[in-house]
C-alpha positions as CSV (number, residue, x, y, z in Angstrom):
1,M,17.3,-80.4,11.6
2,R,20.0,-78.2,12.9
3,N,21.0,-77.4,9.3
4,L,17.5,-76.4,8.6
5,N,17.3,-74.3,11.7
6,F,20.6,-72.8,10.7
7,L,19.3,-72.0,7.2
8,K,16.2,-70.4,8.7
9,L,18.3,-68.3,11.0
10,F,20.6,-67.4,8.2
11,Y,17.8,-66.3,5.9
12,G,16.1,-64.5,8.8
13,L,19.3,-62.5,9.4
14,M,19.5,-61.7,5.7
15,L,16.0,-60.5,5.7
16,V,16.6,-58.2,8.7
17,M,19.8,-56.9,7.0
18,V,17.9,-56.3,3.7
19,S,15.1,-54.6,5.5
20,T,17.5,-52.4,7.5
21,A,19.4,-51.5,4.4
22,F,16.1,-50.6,2.6
23,V,15.0,-48.5,5.5
24,S,18.3,-46.8,5.6
25,C,18.2,-46.2,1.9
26,V,14.8,-44.6,2.3
27,D,16.0,-42.5,5.2
28,D,19.0,-41.3,3.2
29,N,16.9,-40.4,0.3
30,D,13.7,-39.2,2.0
31,D,14.0,-35.9,0.1
32,T,11.9,-37.0,-2.8
33,E,11.7,-33.4,-4.0
34,A,14.2,-30.7,-3.8
35,P,14.1,-28.9,-0.5
36,Y,13.0,-25.2,-0.4
37,L,12.7,-22.5,2.2
38,E,11.1,-19.1,1.8
39,V,10.4,-16.6,4.5
40,S,8.4,-13.4,4.1
41,P,8.7,-10.7,5.2
42,T,12.2,-10.7,6.4
43,T,11.9,-7.4,8.4
44,L,9.5,-6.7,11.2
45,I,9.4,-3.3,12.9
46,F,7.7,-2.5,16.3
47,G,7.2,0.7,18.2
48,L,7.9,1.3,21.8
49,D,4.3,0.3,22.6
50,G,5.2,-3.3,21.5
51,Q,2.9,-3.0,18.5
52,P,3.8,-3.2,14.8
53,A,4.9,0.1,13.3
54,N,2.9,1.6,10.5
55,G,3.7,-0.4,7.3
56,S,4.9,-3.4,9.2
57,Q,3.3,-6.5,10.7
58,A,3.6,-8.9,13.7
59,S,4.2,-12.2,11.9
60,F,6.2,-13.9,9.2
61,D,5.4,-16.8,6.9
62,I,7.5,-19.9,6.5
63,S,7.1,-21.8,3.2
64,T,8.9,-25.1,3.1
65,N,8.6,-28.8,2.4
66,R,10.8,-29.8,5.3
67,S,11.0,-29.7,9.1
68,W,12.2,-26.3,10.3
69,K,13.6,-24.7,13.5
70,A,13.5,-21.1,14.4
71,T,16.2,-19.6,16.8
72,V,16.3,-16.2,18.3
73,K,20.0,-15.2,18.1
74,D,22.2,-13.6,20.7
75,D,19.9,-14.3,23.7
76,K,17.4,-11.6,22.7
77,S,14.9,-12.9,25.2
78,W,12.5,-10.0,24.6
79,V,11.4,-11.7,21.4
80,T,8.7,-14.4,21.7
81,L,7.6,-16.6,18.8
82,S,4.3,-18.5,18.6
83,K,6.3,-21.6,17.4
84,Y,9.9,-22.5,17.4
85,E,9.8,-25.6,15.2
86,G,7.4,-27.4,12.9
87,E,6.8,-29.4,9.8
88,G,6.0,-27.7,6.5
89,S,4.7,-24.2,6.0
90,A,3.5,-22.0,8.9
91,T,2.7,-18.5,10.0
92,I,4.8,-17.4,13.1
93,Q,3.4,-14.7,15.3
94,V,6.0,-12.4,17.0
95,S,5.4,-10.8,20.4
96,I,7.6,-8.2,22.2
97,P,7.0,-6.2,25.4
98,E,6.8,-2.4,25.6
99,N,9.7,-0.1,25.9
100,V,12.2,-2.1,24.0
101,N,14.8,-0.2,21.9
102,D,16.9,-2.9,20.3
103,E,17.3,-5.2,17.3
104,A,17.2,-9.0,17.0
105,S,17.6,-11.7,14.4
106,V,15.5,-14.9,14.1
107,V,17.2,-17.6,12.0
108,I,15.0,-20.3,10.4
109,E,16.8,-23.5,9.3
110,I,15.9,-26.7,7.5
111,S,18.2,-29.6,8.0
112,N,18.8,-33.3,7.4
113,K,21.2,-35.8,9.1
114,V,24.2,-34.2,7.4
115,G,23.5,-30.7,8.5
116,V,21.8,-27.4,7.6
117,L,20.3,-27.4,4.1
118,M,19.0,-23.8,4.0
119,S,18.5,-20.9,6.3
120,E,16.7,-17.5,6.2
121,T,16.9,-14.6,8.7
122,V,14.2,-12.3,9.9
123,K,15.3,-8.9,11.3
124,I,13.3,-7.5,14.1
125,S,13.6,-3.9,15.2
126,S,11.9,-2.2,18.2
127,G,11.8,1.4,19.2
128,S,12.7,4.5,17.4
129,V,13.0,3.0,14.0
130,E,11.4,4.6,10.9
131,P,9.0,2.1,9.3
132,S,9.2,1.4,5.5
133,V,5.9,2.8,4.2
134,V,5.0,2.0,0.6
135,I,4.2,5.3,-1.0
136,Y,3.7,4.0,-4.5
137,N,3.7,0.6,-6.2
138,D,2.5,-0.7,-9.6
139,N,3.0,-4.2,-11.0
140,V,1.6,-3.1,-14.4
141,G,-1.5,-5.2,-13.7
142,T,-2.3,-8.8,-14.7
143,I,-5.2,-8.4,-17.2
144,E,-4.9,-10.4,-20.4
145,L,-3.6,-8.5,-23.4
146,D,-4.2,-8.9,-27.1
147,K,-0.7,-9.9,-28.3
148,T,-1.4,-8.3,-31.7
149,N,-2.3,-4.9,-30.3
150,W,-0.3,-3.8,-27.3
151,P,-1.5,-0.5,-25.8
152,F,0.7,2.6,-25.3
153,V,1.2,3.4,-21.6
154,D,-1.2,6.4,-21.7
155,K,-4.0,4.2,-23.2
156,Y,-3.5,1.2,-21.0
157,E,-6.4,0.6,-18.5
158,G,-5.0,-2.2,-16.4
159,W,-2.7,-0.4,-14.1
160,N,-2.6,-1.7,-10.5
161,K,-1.3,1.3,-8.5
162,T,-1.2,1.0,-4.7
163,G,0.4,2.9,-1.8
164,V,-0.3,5.9,0.4
165,G,0.7,8.5,-2.3
166,S,-0.6,6.7,-5.4
167,E,-4.1,8.1,-5.8
168,S,-3.2,10.9,-8.2
169,V,-0.6,9.0,-10.2
170,T,-0.9,9.1,-14.0
171,Y,1.3,7.6,-16.7
172,T,2.7,9.0,-19.9
173,G,5.5,8.0,-22.2
174,V,7.1,8.1,-25.6
175,N,7.2,4.9,-27.7
176,A,6.5,2.9,-24.5
177,S,3.8,0.2,-24.4
178,V,2.4,-2.5,-22.1
179,R,3.1,-6.0,-23.3
180,N,3.0,-9.6,-22.1
181,S,5.8,-10.8,-24.4
182,G,9.4,-11.7,-23.9
183,L,11.3,-13.3,-21.1
184,A,9.0,-13.7,-18.1
185,N,10.1,-12.5,-14.7
186,T,8.3,-15.1,-12.7
187,D,10.4,-15.9,-9.6
188,A,13.3,-13.8,-10.9
189,Y,13.2,-11.6,-7.7
190,A,11.0,-11.3,-4.6
191,G,7.7,-9.8,-5.6
192,A,8.1,-10.4,-9.3
193,S,4.5,-10.2,-10.7
194,G,4.6,-11.0,-14.4
195,P,3.2,-11.2,-17.0
196,N,2.6,-7.6,-18.0
197,V,5.6,-5.2,-18.4
198,V,6.4,-1.8,-19.8
199,F,8.3,-2.3,-23.1
200,F,10.5,0.5,-24.4
201,G,10.3,0.5,-28.3
202,K,12.0,2.6,-30.9
203,T,14.1,5.5,-29.6
204,P,13.5,8.0,-28.3
205,T,11.6,6.1,-25.7
206,N,10.7,6.8,-22.1
207,F,8.1,6.1,-19.4
208,N,6.9,8.6,-16.8
209,V,5.2,8.0,-13.5
210,N,3.5,11.3,-12.7
211,T,2.3,13.1,-9.5
212,I,3.2,10.7,-6.7
213,T,2.0,12.5,-3.5
214,L,4.6,13.0,-0.7
215,T,4.2,14.3,2.8
216,S,6.6,16.9,4.2
217,E,8.3,14.1,6.3
218,Q,8.9,11.8,3.3
219,K,12.4,12.9,2.2
220,N,14.4,9.7,2.8
221,L,13.2,7.4,0.0
222,Q,14.0,4.1,-1.7
223,L,13.1,3.3,-5.3
224,T,13.1,-0.3,-6.5
225,F,12.1,-1.9,-9.8
226,G,12.6,-5.0,-11.9
227,A,14.1,-4.7,-15.4
228,S,15.6,-6.7,-18.2
229,R,17.5,-6.2,-21.4
230,S,17.4,-8.6,-24.4
231,V,19.1,-7.9,-27.7
232,N,18.9,-10.4,-30.6
233,N,22.3,-10.7,-32.4
234,N,21.6,-12.8,-35.4
235,G,19.7,-15.4,-33.4
236,T,21.9,-15.2,-30.3
237,Y,20.5,-13.2,-27.4
238,D,22.5,-10.8,-25.3
239,N,20.7,-10.4,-21.9
240,T,23.4,-8.5,-20.1
241,F,21.8,-5.5,-18.4
242,D,23.6,-2.3,-19.3
243,V,23.0,0.4,-16.6
244,S,24.4,3.1,-18.9
245,K,21.6,2.4,-21.4
246,F,18.8,2.7,-18.9
247,E,18.4,6.0,-17.1
248,V,16.3,7.1,-14.2
249,A,15.5,10.7,-13.2
250,L,13.3,12.6,-10.8
251,S,11.4,15.8,-11.0
252,A,9.2,18.0,-8.8
253,D,7.0,19.1,-11.6
254,G,7.5,16.8,-14.6
255,T,9.3,19.5,-16.7
256,A,12.9,19.4,-15.6
257,W,14.7,16.3,-14.3
258,V,17.5,15.3,-12.0
259,P,19.2,12.0,-12.8
260,I,19.7,9.4,-10.0
261,T,22.0,6.4,-9.8
262,Y,20.9,2.9,-8.9
263,T,22.5,-0.4,-8.2
264,K,21.4,-3.8,-9.5
265,N,21.9,-7.4,-8.6
266,N,23.1,-9.9,-11.2
267,G,19.7,-11.5,-11.7
268,D,18.4,-14.8,-10.4
269,A,20.3,-17.9,-11.2
270,D,17.5,-19.3,-13.3
271,Y,16.5,-15.9,-14.7
272,P,19.7,-13.8,-15.1
273,Y,18.2,-11.5,-17.6
274,W,15.8,-10.0,-15.1
275,V,17.6,-7.8,-12.5
276,F,16.3,-6.1,-9.4
277,A,17.4,-2.4,-9.1
278,T,17.6,-0.2,-6.0
279,A,18.1,3.6,-5.6
280,N,18.4,5.1,-2.1
281,F,18.2,8.9,-2.0
282,T,17.3,11.9,0.2
283,L,15.3,14.9,-1.1
284,K,17.2,18.1,-0.1
285,Q,13.8,19.8,0.2
286,A,10.4,18.3,0.9
287,S,8.3,18.1,-2.3
288,P,4.5,17.6,-2.4
289,E,4.8,15.6,-5.6
290,L,7.4,13.4,-7.2
291,Y,7.7,12.4,-10.9
292,I,9.9,9.4,-12.0
293,K,11.2,9.1,-15.6
294,F,12.7,5.9,-17.0
295,T,14.6,6.3,-20.3
296,A,15.9,3.6,-22.5
297,L,18.8,4.6,-24.8
298,A,18.6,1.4,-26.9
299,A,15.6,0.6,-29.0
300,S,13.4,-2.5,-28.4
301,A,15.7,-3.9,-25.7
302,F,14.4,-3.0,-22.2
303,R,11.5,-4.1,-20.1
304,L,10.3,-2.7,-16.7
305,D,8.1,-4.0,-14.0
306,D,7.2,-3.9,-10.3
307,I,8.1,-0.2,-9.5
308,T,8.0,0.7,-5.8
309,L,8.7,4.0,-4.0
310,A,8.9,3.6,-0.2
311,A,10.1,5.4,2.8
312,G,13.8,4.4,3.4
313,E,17.0,5.3,5.1
314,G,17.9,7.9,2.5
315,G,21.1,8.2,0.5
316,N,22.4,10.5,-2.2
317,I,21.1,14.1,-1.8
318,I,18.7,15.1,-4.6
319,D,18.0,18.8,-5.1
320,L,14.6,18.9,-6.8
321,D,14.5,22.7,-6.7
322,S,17.1,22.6,-9.4
323,S,14.7,20.5,-11.5
324,I,11.9,23.0,-11.3
325,G,13.9,25.6,-13.2
326,T,12.3,29.0,-13.7
327,T,8.9,28.0,-15.1
328,P,6.0,29.1,-12.9
329,T,4.4,25.9,-11.7
330,I,1.4,24.9,-9.5
331,L,2.8,22.1,-7.4
332,S,-0.3,21.1,-5.4
333,V,-3.8,22.0,-4.4
334,T,-5.0,21.1,-0.9
335,P,-7.5,19.6,-0.4
336,S,-7.7,17.9,-3.8
337,S,-11.5,17.7,-3.9
338,V,-14.4,19.7,-2.4
339,N,-17.6,18.0,-1.1
340,L,-20.2,20.4,0.4
341,P,-23.5,19.6,2.1
342,A,-26.9,20.4,0.5
343,T,-27.1,23.5,2.8
344,G,-24.1,25.0,1.0
345,G,-21.0,26.5,2.6
346,T,-17.4,27.3,1.8
347,E,-14.1,25.5,1.5
348,V,-10.7,27.2,1.3
349,L,-8.1,25.6,-1.0
350,N,-4.3,26.2,-0.5
351,V,-2.3,26.4,-3.7
352,E,1.5,25.8,-3.6
353,V,3.4,27.5,-6.4
354,A,7.0,27.4,-7.5
355,N,8.7,30.4,-9.3
356,Q,5.5,32.4,-9.1
357,G,7.0,35.9,-9.4
358,D,4.4,38.3,-10.6
359,N,2.2,35.6,-12.1
360,T,-1.2,35.2,-10.5
361,L,-3.8,32.5,-10.1
362,S,-7.2,32.5,-11.8
363,V,-10.2,30.2,-11.6
364,D,-12.8,28.9,-14.0
365,G,-15.3,26.1,-14.5
366,L,-17.9,26.8,-11.8
367,S,-21.5,28.1,-12.2
368,A,-24.4,28.8,-9.9
369,P,-25.0,27.7,-7.2
370,L,-21.1,27.3,-7.1
371,S,-18.5,30.0,-7.3
372,A,-14.9,30.6,-6.5
373,T,-12.7,33.6,-5.6
374,V,-9.0,34.1,-5.5
375,E,-7.0,35.9,-2.7
376,G,-3.3,35.4,-3.2
377,N,-2.7,31.7,-3.2
378,K,-5.9,30.8,-1.5
379,I,-9.1,29.8,-3.4
380,T,-12.4,30.1,-1.7
381,V,-15.1,27.8,-3.1
382,T,-18.7,28.9,-2.1
383,A,-21.9,26.9,-2.6
384,Q,-25.4,28.2,-2.3
385,P,-28.0,25.7,-1.0
386,N,-28.8,22.9,-3.4
387,T,-32.6,22.8,-3.6
388,G,-32.7,19.9,-6.0
389,T,-33.0,16.1,-5.4
390,S,-29.7,15.4,-7.3
391,A,-26.2,16.2,-6.3
392,I,-24.4,19.0,-8.1
393,K,-21.0,18.0,-9.6
394,Q,-18.7,20.5,-11.3
395,T,-14.9,20.9,-12.0
396,L,-12.9,23.8,-10.8
397,T,-9.9,24.7,-12.9
398,I,-7.1,26.7,-11.2
399,S,-4.6,28.3,-13.7
400,L,-1.3,30.1,-13.2
401,T,-0.3,32.9,-15.6
402,N,2.5,31.6,-17.8
403,G,2.3,28.3,-16.0
404,N,0.2,25.2,-15.7
405,S,-3.3,24.4,-14.4
406,K,-4.8,22.0,-11.9
407,T,-8.4,20.7,-11.7
408,V,-10.4,20.1,-8.5
409,P,-13.7,18.2,-8.5
410,V,-16.5,20.0,-6.5
411,S,-19.8,18.6,-5.4
412,V,-22.8,19.7,-3.4
413,A,-25.1,17.1,-1.9
414,A,-28.7,16.7,-2.8
415,Q,-31.4,18.3,-0.7
416,G,-32.9,16.0,1.8
417,S,-36.5,14.8,1.7
418,G,-37.3,16.1,5.2
419,N,-37.8,12.5,6.4
420,E,-34.3,12.1,7.6
421,T,-33.0,9.5,10.1
422,V,-29.8,10.4,12.0
423,I,-27.8,7.8,14.0
424,S,-25.2,9.3,16.3
425,L,-22.8,7.2,18.2
426,D,-20.4,8.6,20.8
427,L,-17.4,6.2,21.0
428,S,-15.6,8.2,23.7
429,N,-18.2,7.0,26.2
430,T,-17.5,3.5,27.5
431,A,-21.2,3.1,28.4
432,N,-22.1,3.0,24.7
433,Y,-20.1,-0.1,23.9
434,P,-21.7,-3.6,24.0
435,Q,-20.3,-5.9,26.7
436,D,-18.8,-8.3,24.2
437,F,-16.8,-5.6,22.3
438,P,-13.0,-6.2,22.6
439,I,-11.3,-3.9,25.1
440,A,-7.7,-4.9,24.2
441,K,-5.8,-5.9,21.1
442,A,-5.5,-9.5,22.3
443,Q,-9.3,-9.8,22.3
444,M,-9.7,-8.9,18.6
445,K,-11.2,-11.5,16.3
446,S,-9.6,-12.6,13.0
447,D,-12.9,-12.9,11.2
448,P,-15.6,-10.2,10.7
449,I,-17.9,-9.9,13.7
450,T,-21.1,-8.1,14.3
451,F,-21.9,-5.9,17.4
452,T,-25.0,-4.0,18.4
453,F,-24.6,-0.3,19.3
454,G,-27.8,1.6,20.4
455,G,-30.0,-1.0,18.7
456,Y,-28.2,-0.9,15.4
457,E,-25.8,-3.6,14.0
458,Y,-22.3,-2.9,12.9
459,T,-19.9,-5.4,11.4
460,F,-16.2,-4.9,12.2
461,A,-13.5,-6.5,9.9
462,G,-9.7,-6.3,10.3
463,G,-7.4,-5.4,7.5
464,E,-3.8,-6.4,6.7
465,D,-2.1,-8.1,9.7
466,A,-4.8,-6.8,12.1
467,G,-7.9,-7.9,13.9
468,T,-11.4,-6.5,14.0
469,G,-10.7,-3.4,16.1
470,Y,-11.0,-2.7,19.8
471,Q,-12.0,-0.1,22.4
472,A,-8.7,1.7,23.3
473,E,-7.8,4.3,25.9
474,S,-5.0,6.8,26.0
475,S,-4.5,9.4,28.8
476,G,-8.2,9.0,29.8
477,S,-9.4,9.3,26.2
478,V,-11.6,6.4,25.0
479,Y,-11.9,5.6,21.3
480,T,-12.3,2.8,18.8
481,L,-9.2,1.7,16.9
482,I,-9.3,-0.3,13.6
483,G,-6.9,-0.9,10.7
484,K,-5.0,-1.3,8.5
485,F,-5.5,-1.5,4.8
486,G,-8.7,-3.4,4.0
487,A,-10.3,-3.0,7.5
488,Y,-13.9,-1.7,7.5
489,I,-16.9,-1.0,9.7
490,E,-20.1,-2.0,7.9
491,L,-22.8,0.5,8.8
492,P,-26.5,-0.4,9.3
493,A,-29.1,-0.2,6.6
494,I,-32.4,1.6,7.3
495,A,-35.5,0.2,5.7
496,G,-36.7,2.4,2.8
497,K,-33.9,4.8,3.2
498,K,-30.4,5.4,1.8
499,L,-27.2,6.5,3.5
500,T,-26.5,10.2,2.4
501,K,-23.9,11.5,4.9
502,V,-21.2,10.2,7.2
503,V,-19.6,12.5,9.7
504,A,-16.7,10.8,11.5
505,S,-14.5,12.2,14.3
506,T,-11.0,11.2,15.3
507,R,-8.8,12.4,18.2
508,E,-5.6,14.3,18.8
509,G,-2.7,11.8,18.8
510,A,-4.3,9.6,16.1
511,S,-2.5,8.9,12.9
512,K,-2.3,11.8,10.5
513,N,-1.6,9.6,7.6
514,V,-4.6,7.3,7.5
515,D,-6.9,7.4,4.4
516,V,-10.6,6.7,5.1
517,A,-13.2,6.2,2.5
518,I,-16.9,5.1,2.2
519,V,-17.4,2.1,0.0
520,D,-20.0,-0.5,-1.0
521,N,-19.8,-4.2,-0.3
522,E,-17.6,-4.7,-3.4
523,F,-15.2,-2.1,-1.9
524,T,-16.0,0.5,-4.6
525,E,-15.8,4.1,-3.4
526,V,-19.2,5.8,-3.3
527,A,-19.5,9.2,-4.9
528,G,-18.6,11.7,-2.2
529,G,-17.0,8.9,-0.2
530,E,-13.6,9.1,-1.9
531,A,-10.7,8.4,0.4
532,V,-9.6,11.4,2.5
533,K,-6.4,11.7,4.5
534,W,-7.2,12.5,8.1
535,A,-4.2,14.8,8.4
536,Q,-5.8,16.9,11.1
537,D,-4.7,20.1,9.3
538,G,-5.4,23.1,11.4
539,G,-6.6,20.9,14.2
540,V,-9.5,19.5,12.2
541,L,-10.8,16.3,13.9
542,E,-14.1,15.9,12.1
543,Y,-14.5,14.6,8.5
544,T,-17.7,14.8,6.5
545,Y,-18.6,12.6,3.5
546,N,-21.7,13.8,1.6
547,L,-22.8,10.8,-0.5
548,S,-24.7,10.6,-3.7
549,G,-25.8,7.6,-5.8
550,T,-26.4,5.4,-2.8
551,S,-29.3,2.9,-2.7
552,V,-32.1,2.3,-0.2
553,N,-31.9,-0.8,2.1
554,T,-28.2,-1.1,1.5
555,K,-25.3,-1.3,3.9
556,Y,-22.1,0.7,3.2
557,R,-18.7,0.6,4.9
558,I,-16.2,2.9,6.5
559,F,-13.1,1.7,4.8
560,I,-9.4,2.0,5.8
561,A,-7.7,2.7,2.4
562,N,-4.0,2.5,3.4
563,K,-1.6,0.8,5.9
564,Y,-2.5,2.9,8.9
565,N,-4.8,2.6,11.8
566,A,-7.9,4.9,12.2
567,Q,-9.2,6.1,15.6
568,F,-12.9,7.0,16.0
569,T,-14.4,9.0,18.8
570,K,-17.8,9.6,17.2
571,W,-19.8,9.2,14.0
572,E,-23.1,10.5,12.8
573,L,-25.0,8.7,10.0
574,S,-27.7,10.4,8.0
575,Y,-30.3,8.4,6.0
576,E,-33.1,9.7,3.7
């Protein structure tokens, strides 16, 4: 019996040992798939008010298949994270107090029993730091292409341009087409979009990005892009990227060019043939427009994708005045469009000219009830009342002797029916707000929410990295703040009537870079509601949108069209 008990004990011990060994084996090999860790964005920028700077956000995303831990380095106790550890992917909110002028680093790590497997770092800056604002970006779109008929760049209709200065961008080129062939850039670098790229064919070959709009403050810039080179040498491919065979140049007018230098990485480990290039530069003089030319000096070898121009720290000094040369050139016309009410009126356009000399401006294209006159470099557009029931739309052409021309769309709203409904809302008066409207940023909702003002319903929706808006106050001034890109205020619909005019007012101290448009529920701009930069030129705080083509019984939206916040003190809505 003792032998039997001994055997039972022996086999029991063996079972425990096997079980333990099995558990240990599983523990040692619990990484059933390769670990990964991705963090985005890796830079957060805050102002002295403790809020994200324009173009930045207050959170970062962790993408991983492991447990992770976040650590604020160097005892930067002014940084607070919503979570410091977790399992799998997560979004981490970052909070900082006001009046911090400092930098911090947050290190995110995934580990096992042996030690740290991977780590990523998020840089946090607070205070007087210039945010990185995307001025222009295009990933060449993602529409499906006919692989037997690739379009040239000036015929392609799938461009996907974004950024605060991208609205007027056009594309031209020589022997450059859009294709979805060749070596894909998927995961080759951060933000690689695939599959469509610009392909440089037989030489000479170049691709031009035209008329990127710049503000006077945007002189420190950064240009980035993805590119590849692939040459077939009798069945063996040479994918080494040759910088000397792929040139980049800038221009103020698209006629004469200043070359720039750029650096590149060595490509992703799995995709070494796609490189990520960066050029940091500073414009010697502010320019209202910027042109970028990419030139391939080898035939059918180079591809280009994911072009971005953003505000940066600057670098090599670029003198664009030298690129203008001596040709008389209209650089810009401000404003770029004219929308006048049915009652008529005037609008003055300012024309900026380089190398004008004795050359003069002239105008053409308008007919009654519209006209235009020239006085120096100012164009006055005049509209007599529109007595019809349809909006008047014409195109003004401004020409410079021995130089170029610019066109400006001009419209006059249709005459009202006399049965007009006007809704006016004063947002500078706290008594006009519903009790449940947020009065602080922390009270904003993440999802769209409807509030009633003066008996009418308005739906507020937040944009990128922001909530639904709130009632703000600064130096005794009350206003509604909402943003950023994608945010909107859905306006009420009036039975049997259509929205014909929106007059919105902002305040001194509000952003001068925000673009505001009037759109439908599919976020398509309404005629007359095209995005306008609320630049407050000449102290203007009121912006009028005369709309045409709207429908009865339909809700439309005030839409924030770039990565800035809008501040409203009043709006007046007209329905007919």
